[in-house]
N, C-alpha and C positions, 0 to 999 in steps of 0.2 A: 504493499499500499503505499503510494508515494504522494506528498502534496506539493501543491505548486500552483502556477498561474498559466492558463492556457487561452488561445485564441482561435476564434472562428472569422474566415473572411469569405464574404458573399462573392459570386461572380461579379458583382458591380462594384467590387473593392471595398465596400463596406466593412468594419471589423466590430467584432465583439469581444470584449475580455472579461474572464472569469477567473474565480478561483476554486480550489476544490482541496479538500483533506486526502480525498480519493479522486485523483483524475480519472481514471478508467470507469469506473462507477459513475461518475458525473457524465463522461461522454454516452455511457448506455442509456441514463436517465434522460437525456435530451432528444434521443431518437423516440421517445414515449412522450406523452400528453404534457408532462413535466415543463416542457420548453414554452406553453402557453403562458407562463408566469412572466415571462420576458417580453413584451408584447412588440417591440421593434425587431428583435431578433426572430419571432415567431412570423411576424409578416413577412420577413425576407425568406424564410423558410418555405411558407405557403407558396410564394411567389416562384421559387428557384429550385425548391426540393432540399431536404436535408444532405443528401449526398452531394450536393454541387458546392457546399460550403466546405472549405478546406481547414481542416483542424488540425492544430498544432501545441505543442507544449514549450512554451516562451523560457519558462524557469521553474526548477524545482526548489523547493524552500520549505523550511519548518514552519509548523502550525504558527508559531508566533510572530512568523514575517508576513503570514499570508495577505491581512489588509493592507499592510504599507506597502507591499511590492504588487498590489493589483491595483491601488490608486495610483500608483507610479506610471504602470503602463496604461491606465485608462486616461491619464492625463497625456502620456507621450503619443497617444493614436487619437485623441480627441473623440473618444467614444460617444459623447453626448451631443456632438456636433452632427453637421449634416450627412458626414460621412462616417458616421457611427452607428452603432445598432444596441447601445445600452440607452436604458432610460433613467438610469441615476449613478452617481458616482459614491463610491465606497467611503464611509467617514472613517479615518484614522485619528490619533492622537493629536496631529498638527494640522489637519484639514477638515474642514466640515463636509458633510454629505451635500449633494446637489441633485436636485430633481428637476428633469426638462420640463418646460412650461406645459407643452403638450400633456405629458403625463399628470400633472398639476391639476389641468383641466378635467382630465377624464376622472380623476380621483374625486374631485368636487362634484361633478356629476353625478356620480356613482352613489356619493353621500347625500344628496339633495333629498330630503323627504324621508330619510333614514331615522327612526327614532334613535336618542343617545342611550347607552348602556350606562350602568351606575357608576363605572369608572370613570368615563368621560364626564359624566354630570359633575363629578367631585373635582375633576381637575380644573372646569371652568369655573366652579364655585369659589375654587381656592386660587384661582389665578389672579385677583386683585386685593386679596387679604393681604394688608399690611402696607400696601400704597396709598399715597395721602394725596389728594387733588391740590392743585394751586389754588392761590386766593382768587385768581380771575376765574377759573373753573367752577369755584364753589360760588361766585357771584351769579355766574350765568345760570348754573342748576336752579339757584333759588328764583331767579325770575321766571325760568321756566315754569315751575311748579305754580307760580303765581298768575301762569298764562300769559305773561310778557314774552313777545317774539324775541329773537336774536338780534334785533336792530340790523335787518337786511336791507333797510334801505336809509341807513345811515349816511349822510354826505351827500345824498342825492337832492338836485332843486326841482323843485315843481316848476312845471310849465305855466306859461301865462294862462293858458284854457282851464287848468287845474285850480289856480288860484280864483279864477273868475267863478269857477264853478262852487268852491268853497266859500265866497264872498256872499254870492247869492243865497246859498242854504243858511248862512249865518243870520241873515235878514228875513228868513221865514217867521212869522209873527207865532207867538205862542201864548197859551191860554192856562189858567190855571183851574183846575176842575172844580175846585172848591169855592173860589172867590169869584170866579168869573172875568178877573183881570186880566188884559191882554196885553202884553209886551211885545215890542217891535222886535226884539231878536233876543238869541241866547245871551249876547253880552249885556245888553240892558238889564236882563234879569238877573244875571249874576252880580252886576254891580248893585243893584238894589237888595239883592240878597245877601251881597258881602262875600260872596265867593271868589276864589282867586283864579278858579278856572271853570272854563264852559265845558270842559270834559264829562264831568259828572251829570250834567244838565242833557247833553245830547245823548249818552248813553242812556238814560233813562227813557227818552223819548222813544228809542230805537226798539225797545223791546214792548210786548202786549200788556205786561201787567207793571207798570213803572213802579219803583221805589219811591219812597217820600223824600223830598227833599225839603229840609227845614219843617217836617209837618205837613206838607203840601204836595200834590201830583200835578204834573203839567202834560200837555200835548200840543202838537202843532194844530194851527188853527186852519 
């Protein structure tokens, strides 16, 4: 039983690099359905046939060297690039793993709608434990809970047409339901009531059951 790094070369020149603790056994496994686990290599086999791919042992090495040696040759032959047949690069002590964008999209599509198992739920629940939000983030979260938007239109200037519409709207007369007194605009009403902003007045007028303002209710005339 010999361990080492092997290579398959397709008729179009594309290369697949792998490692095995028993290379002979691994070669026999690839002639069965186990090859389906390696999508790009499997598609090449379907296209050209397994026997059309040249198989060779690049280097024999110990078990402890397998990952480092495999990653070395994966990088050398650029097996995740256009001329490779690997879907991912092996993680080593010095280099992170890498998965092709195409493979990531397939995994994402396969997991869409799939219910999470308990292990995954626990990972997601614990992902943000101990993390602290910045002061700015906490303010935004507070505003969102109060129903205040994230100031998407801050800094934008109103057009003259918009200004005119707002002006006309503010000149609509308002009547008090209890006293029958008519006010020329929301601004006039606010001045009489001693309110600093017309926002509350107009907000109450928009809903079907307005709340009282200083004990009275109002409507558009």
